[in-house]
LODOLUM-373165 format. One line per 5 residues: number of its first residue (from 0); for each residue y, z, x negated of C-alpha. Coordinates in steps of 0.2 Angstrom, whole numbers, padded with zeros to 4 digits. Layout:
BEGIN
NUM = Y,Z,X ~ ...
END
This chain:
BEGIN
0 = 0138,0001,-0063 ~ 0142,-0018,-0056 ~ 0142,-0021,-0038 ~ 0127,-0033,-0041 ~ 0116,-0020,-0047
5 = 0117,-0009,-0030 ~ 0121,-0024,-0019 ~ 0105,-0033,-0023 ~ 0093,-0017,-0026 ~ 0078,-0019,-0015
10 = 0072,-0002,-0014 ~ 0078,0001,0005 ~ 0070,-0017,0009 ~ 0053,-0013,0001 ~ 0051,0004,0007
15 = 0045,0003,0024 ~ 0031,-0007,0018 ~ 0025,0005,0004 ~ 0015,0021,0003 ~ 0026,0036,0001
20 = 0019,0040,-0016 ~ 0024,0023,-0021 ~ 0043,0025,-0016 ~ 0043,0042,-0026 ~ 0039,0033,-0042
25 = 0052,0020,-0037 ~ 0064,0034,-0035 ~ 0060,0041,-0051 ~ 0063,0025,-0060 ~ 0081,0024,-0051
30 = 0086,0040,-0059 ~ 0086,0032,-0076 ~ 0098,0017,-0070 ~ 0112,0027,-0064 ~ 0113,0016,-0048
35 = 0114,0031,-0036 ~ 0118,0049,-0040 ~ 0105,0059,-0046 ~ 0107,0073,-0033 ~ 0105,0060,-0019
40 = 0089,0054,-0026 ~ 0081,0070,-0030 ~ 0085,0075,-0012 ~ 0076,0060,-0006 ~ 0061,0063,-0018
45 = 0060,0081,-0012 ~ 0058,0075,0006 ~ 0045,0064,0000 ~ 0034,0077,-0009 ~ 0037,0089,0004
50 = 0025,0078,0016 ~ 0012,0079,0002 ~ 0001,0092,-0006 ~ 0008,0091,-0024 ~ 0014,0108,-0023
55 = 0016,0109,-0043 ~ 0027,0094,-0043 ~ 0038,0101,-0028 ~ 0039,0118,-0039 ~ 0045,0108,-0055
60 = 0058,0099,-0044 ~ 0064,0115,-0037 ~ 0066,0122,-0055 ~ 0075,0107,-0062 ~ 0084,0100,-0048
65 = 0103,0104,-0043 ~ 0101,0100,-0025 ~ 0107,0112,-0012 ~ 0095,0127,-0009 ~ 0093,0122,0009
70 = 0083,0107,0004 ~ 0071,0116,-0007 ~ 0057,0126,-0001 ~ 0058,0145,-0004 ~ 0045,0151,-0018
75 = 0036,0161,-0005 ~ 0033,0145,0006 ~ 0028,0137,-0011 ~ 0016,0150,-0015 ~ 0009,0150,0003
80 = 0006,0132,0003 ~ -0002,0132,-0014 ~ -0015,0145,-0007 ~ -0018,0134,0008 ~ -0021,0119,-0002
85 = -0034,0127,-0014 ~ -0042,0134,0002 ~ -0043,0118,0011 ~ -0049,0109,-0006 ~ -0064,0123,-0007
90 = -0068,0119,0011 ~ -0070,0101,0009 ~ -0080,0103,-0007 ~ -0092,0116,0002 ~ -0093,0105,0017
95 = -0098,0088,0007 ~ -0108,0097,-0006 ~ -0125,0091,0001 ~ -0120,0073,0001 ~ -0110,0074,-0016
100 = -0126,0081,-0024 ~ -0137,0067,-0017 ~ -0126,0054,-0024 ~ -0128,0061,-0041 ~ -0147,0053,-0040
105 = -0140,0035,-0042 ~ -0159,0029,-0043 ~ -0162,0035,-0026 ~ -0146,0028,-0019 ~ -0151,0011,-0026
110 = -0168,0012,-0018 ~ -0163,0017,0000 ~ -0149,0003,-0002 ~ -0162,-0010,-0007 ~ -0174,-0003,0007
115 = -0159,-0005,0020 ~ -0160,0015,0023 ~ -0144,0019,0017 ~ -0136,0026,0034 ~ -0128,0042,0039
120 = -0142,0043,0052 ~ -0157,0041,0040 ~ -0149,0054,0027 ~ -0146,0066,0041 ~ -0165,0065,0047
125 = -0172,0064,0030 ~ -0161,0073,0018 ~ -0152,0085,0029 ~ -0135,0078,0027 ~ -0123,0083,0041
130 = -0118,0068,0053 ~ -0100,0073,0052 ~ -0100,0070,0033 ~ -0094,0052,0035 ~ -0078,0058,0043
135 = -0076,0072,0030 ~ -0078,0060,0017 ~ -0063,0051,0023 ~ -0051,0067,0025 ~ -0057,0074,0009
140 = -0052,0057,0000 ~ -0035,0057,0009 ~ -0032,0076,0005 ~ -0035,0074,-0014 ~ -0024,0058,-0014
145 = -0010,0068,-0007 ~ -0014,0082,-0020 ~ -0011,0068,-0033 ~ -0030,0069,-0038 ~ -0032,0050,-0037
150 = -0048,0049,-0047 ~ -0055,0063,-0037 ~ -0051,0054,-0021 ~ -0060,0037,-0026 ~ -0078,0045,-0026
155 = -0078,0050,-0008 ~ -0071,0033,-0003 ~ -0084,0023,-0013 ~ -0098,0034,-0004 ~ -0089,0031,0013
160 = -0089,0012,0010 ~ -0108,0012,0005 ~ -0113,0021,0021 ~ -0104,0008,0032 ~ -0115,-0004,0041
165 = -0105,-0019,0034 ~ -0091,-0023,0022 ~ -0079,-0028,0036 ~ -0071,-0021,0051 ~ -0056,-0008,0054
170 = -0066,0006,0045 ~ -0070,-0003,0030 ~ -0052,-0010,0030 ~ -0044,0007,0029 ~ -0055,0013,0017
175 = -0050,-0002,0006 ~ -0033,0002,0007 ~ -0036,0019,0002 ~ -0046,0014,-0014 ~ -0031,0002,-0018
180 = -0019,0016,-0017 ~ -0029,0027,-0028 ~ -0030,0013,-0041 ~ -0011,0008,-0041 ~ -0007,0026,-0042
185 = -0018,0029,-0057 ~ -0012,0013,-0065 ~ -0030,0005,-0067 ~ -0024,-0013,-0065 ~ -0040,-0021,-0068
190 = -0049,-0012,-0054 ~ -0033,-0013,-0043 ~ -0033,-0033,-0045 ~ -0051,-0033,-0040 ~ -0048,-0021,-0025
195 = -0034,-0032,-0020 ~ -0046,-0047,-0018 ~ -0057,-0037,-0008 ~ -0044,-0031,0002 ~ -0038,-0047,0007
200 = -0055,-0053,0012 ~ -0056,-0039,0023 ~ -0040,-0042,0032 ~ -0044,-0060,0036 ~ -0062,-0055,0041
205 = -0055,-0041,0053 ~ -0053,-0046,0071 ~ -0036,-0038,0077 ~ -0033,-0037,0096 ~ -0014,-0040,0092
210 = -0008,-0054,0080 ~ 0008,-0043,0076 ~ -0005,-0031,0068 ~ -0013,-0045,0057 ~ 0005,-0050,0051
215 = 0009,-0032,0048 ~ -0006,-0030,0036 ~ -0002,-0046,0027 ~ 0016,-0040,0025 ~ 0010,-0023,0017
220 = -0003,-0032,0007 ~ 0010,-0043,-0001 ~ 0022,-0028,-0005 ~ 0007,-0018,-0012 ~ 0002,-0033,-0023
225 = 0018,-0032,-0032 ~ 0013,-0017,-0042 ~ -0003,-0025,-0047 ~ 0003,-0044,-0050 ~ 0018,-0038,-0062
230 = 0007,-0025,-0071 ~ -0007,-0037,-0075 ~ -0006,-0047,-0090 ~ -0019,-0059,-0098 ~ -0028,-0051,-0112
235 = -0040,-0061,-0124 ~ -0056,-0050,-0126 ~ -0071,-0061,-0122 ~ -0080,-0065,-0111 ~ -0069,-0061,-0097
240 = -0050,-0061,-0101 ~ -0039,-0054,-0088 ~ -0028,-0066,-0077 ~ -0010,-0068,-0077 ~ -0004,-0057,-0063
245 = 0012,-0069,-0061 ~ 0001,-0085,-0059 ~ -0010,-0075,-0047 ~ 0004,-0071,-0035 ~ 0010,-0089,-0035
250 = -0007,-0094,-0030 ~ -0010,-0082,-0017 ~ 0007,-0086,-0009 ~ 0009,-0105,-0011 ~ -0010,-0109,-0008
255 = -0012,-0099,0007 ~ -0001,-0105,0021 ~ -0004,-0088,0030 ~ 0004,-0078,0017 ~ 0018,-0091,0015
260 = 0022,-0089,0033 ~ 0022,-0071,0031 ~ 0035,-0071,0018 ~ 0046,-0083,0029 ~ 0043,-0072,0045
265 = 0045,-0054,0039 ~ 0049,-0053,0019 ~ 0061,-0068,0012 ~ 0065,-0055,-0001 ~ 0048,-0058,-0009
270 = 0056,-0075,-0014 ~ 0066,-0066,-0029 ~ 0049,-0062,-0036 ~ 0041,-0079,-0033 ~ 0056,-0086,-0042
275 = 0053,-0076,-0058 ~ 0035,-0080,-0058 ~ 0038,-0099,-0058 ~ 0052,-0098,-0070 ~ 0043,-0087,-0082
280 = 0026,-0096,-0082 ~ 0032,-0114,-0081 ~ 0023,-0119,-0066 ~ 0021,-0137,-0059 ~ 0034,-0147,-0050
285 = 0026,-0146,-0034 ~ 0027,-0128,-0034 ~ 0045,-0128,-0038 ~ 0049,-0140,-0025 ~ 0040,-0128,-0013
290 = 0050,-0113,-0018 ~ 0067,-0123,-0018 ~ 0062,-0128,0001 ~ 0059,-0110,0005 ~ 0074,-0104,-0003
295 = 0084,-0116,0007 ~ 0075,-0112,0023 ~ 0079,-0093,0021 ~ 0096,-0093,0013 ~ 0104,-0086,0029
300 = 0092,-0071,0029 ~ 0090,-0068,0011 ~ 0099,-0072,-0005 ~ 0102,-0064,-0024 ~ 0107,-0071,-0039
305 = 0090,-0075,-0044 ~ 0086,-0087,-0030 ~ 0104,-0094,-0030 ~ 0101,-0098,-0049 ~ 0086,-0108,-0045
310 = 0095,-0117,-0030 ~ 0110,-0120,-0040 ~ 0101,-0127,-0055 ~ 0086,-0137,-0047 ~ 0093,-0141,-0030
315 = 0112,-0143,-0032 ~ 0112,-0148,-0050 ~ 0127,-0137,-0052 ~ 0125,-0132,-0071 ~ 0141,-0121,-0072
320 = 0137,-0111,-0056 ~ 0118,-0109,-0063 ~ 0126,-0102,-0079 ~ 0137,-0089,-0070 ~ 0122,-0084,-0058
325 = 0112,-0081,-0074 ~ 0123,-0068,-0080 ~ 0121,-0059,-0064 ~ 0102,-0062,-0064 ~ 0101,-0052,-0080
330 = 0110,-0036,-0071 ~ 0098,-0038,-0056 ~ 0083,-0039,-0067 ~ 0086,-0024,-0078 ~ 0088,-0013,-0062
335 = 0072,-0019,-0053 ~ 0057,-0008,-0054 ~ 0044,-0023,-0055 ~ 0054,-0035,-0065 ~ 0064,-0026,-0079
340 = 0050,-0029,-0092 ~ 0051,-0048,-0089 ~ 0071,-0050,-0092 ~ 0071,-0057,-0108 ~ 0057,-0069,-0103
345 = 0066,-0074,-0088 ~ 0082,-0077,-0098 ~ 0074,-0087,-0110 ~ 0064,-0097,-0097 ~ 0081,-0100,-0087
350 = 0090,-0106,-0102 ~ 0076,-0119,-0105 ~ 0075,-0125,-0087 ~ 0094,-0128,-0088 ~ 0093,-0139,-0103
355 = 0078,-0147,-0097 ~ 0086,-0152,-0081 ~ 0102,-0157,-0089 ~ 0092,-0169,-0102 ~ 0083,-0177,-0088
360 = 0100,-0182,-0078 ~ 0110,-0188,-0093 ~ 0107,-0203,-0104 ~ 0117,-0195,-0119 ~ 0121,-0177,-0124
365 = 0133,-0173,-0137 ~ 0125,-0160,-0150 ~ 0141,-0151,-0153 ~ 0143,-0147,-0135 ~ 0124,-0142,-0134
370 = 0126,-0131,-0150 ~ 0141,-0122,-0141 ~ 0131,-0120,-0126 ~ 0117,-0111,-0136 ~ 0128,-0101,-0147
375 = 0120,-0111,-0162 ~ 0127,-0122,-0177 ~ 0123,-0141,-0175 ~ 0109,-0140,-0187 ~ 0099,-0125,-0178
380 = 0103,-0134,-0162 ~ 0095,-0150,-0168 ~ 0080,-0141,-0172 ~ 0080,-0132,-0155 ~ 0082,-0149,-0147
385 = 0067,-0156,-0156 ~ 0056,-0143,-0150 ~ 0062,-0144,-0133 ~ 0058,-0162,-0132 ~ 0042,-0160,-0139
390 = 0037,-0145,-0128 ~ 0045,-0153,-0112 ~ 0037,-0171,-0116 ~ 0054,-0179,-0114 ~ 0055,-0198,-0118
395 = 0070,-0196,-0130 ~ 0076,-0196,-0147 ~ 0091,-0188,-0157 ~ 0104,-0200,-0165 ~ 0109,-0190,-0181
400 = 0122,-0203,-0186 ~ 0131,-0202,-0169 ~ 0126,-0183,-0167 ~ 0119,-0184,-0149 ~ 0103,-0185,-0141
405 = 0099,-0201,-0132 ~ 0088,-0200,-0116 ~ 0076,-0214,-0109 ~ 0078,-0216,-0091 ~ 0060,-0212,-0083
410 = 0054,-0219,-0067 ~ 0040,-0211,-0058 ~ 0025,-0222,-0056 ~ 0017,-0227,-0040 ~ 0001,-0219,-0046
415 = 0009,-0202,-0049 ~ 0018,-0202,-0033 ~ 0002,-0204,-0023 ~ -0006,-0191,-0033 ~ 0008,-0179,-0031
420 = 0008,-0183,-0011 ~ -0011,-0180,-0010 ~ -0013,-0166,-0023 ~ -0015,-0153,-0008 ~ -0025,-0161,0003
425 = -0042,-0154,-0004 ~ -0036,-0136,-0002 ~ -0028,-0138,0015 ~ -0045,-0146,0021 ~ -0054,-0132,0014
430 = -0041,-0119,0022 ~ -0044,-0128,0039 ~ -0062,-0127,0037 ~ -0062,-0108,0033 ~ -0050,-0105,0048
435 = -0062,-0116,0059 ~ -0077,-0105,0053 ~ -0067,-0089,0056 ~ -0063,-0095,0074 ~ -0081,-0098,0077
440 = -0088,-0082,0070 ~ -0074,-0072,0080 ~ -0080,-0081,0097 ~ -0098,-0079,0092 ~ -0095,-0060,0089
445 = -0085,-0059,0106 ~ -0100,-0067,0115 ~ -0113,-0055,0107 ~ -0102,-0041,0113 ~ -0101,-0047,0131
450 = -0121,-0048,0130
END
């Protein structure tokens, strides 16, 4: 395996901000890539699974793994743990039977909610629901999740969230993290995308005593969002087509300074994923400038062939270096858990960026040279160039007699320059207004607390 593949593997960098079951899935993926020894990966997987309640998964690993016996649990300990898990599961079900039974009557639940009576105090008085049911719901959900029963873990969380007095605060935030973990684990990307939006609002609307906690929450959020954004693809069924996850990631980072600052402060490696999003979705020039600025700012903290390709091509205009980096990009992408499926799309998009950029800074391009770079014959290269000119809206023409492409010099208009400079003012003004509103609300809550 090439040096680039292991040198630029981000598993160790991402792991501190991921749930242990997410890490388990990434390690299983790496077993197919031969980056590390299978035995080493199995040891790490077993260590993770031993901290969960997935006894059957651990038993299967014990049978199929070739790791040393001292790493594996004994058959007797597995048997005891399985019995303990079943006992605890039945205990939770028994304790929560009254509230789970009550929630089967959704007509009653909706009626209580509309009358503002859906509280644990009211249910305790009128429906004989134990007051500790609220805490038990959380424990049951967490226990089910650690057993790998993700769908079963969602129901108690939904009940818990409905019983909370408001859709904000630390308790709601914790529940929403759990809900997102379940949706990601069962690969329900539509629901995960909705939960991601709810979680983001919950993070921003929760008052933290320490700013470092808020920064940590945003860092975790960005890392968890990778699972959603790189699995969420647009579909066409009416009336509500799914959004493009890569576009959503670009919007989340570049349209919210809080999250862009988080990338700069705690996770500059996320620039790899932003670079792929912009290259493959052909986003606007302004976003590209923002990406290049951040790559330049963070080059001493993080670099890899993907961000170097963007820098070489669109900042340094070093086409030879960019083409060399593109070869390394393919190796890196094919071994990235999130990005492998976009390898071909990135390579095609990157080549288009190379030639569009080349066309914009040269007045004449020899068609034979272009054909050699594309690996085509001259006729096919001419057809490719016609499509490129049309799609990129370049002011140019093909001189068939001289066998070259002639580019017209383009000067940006004063009007366009003004538009580019002022394009972000409306969003920045709205973001400032939202920040002021949050500060005022926080101050008001603190004043009410003192009273």
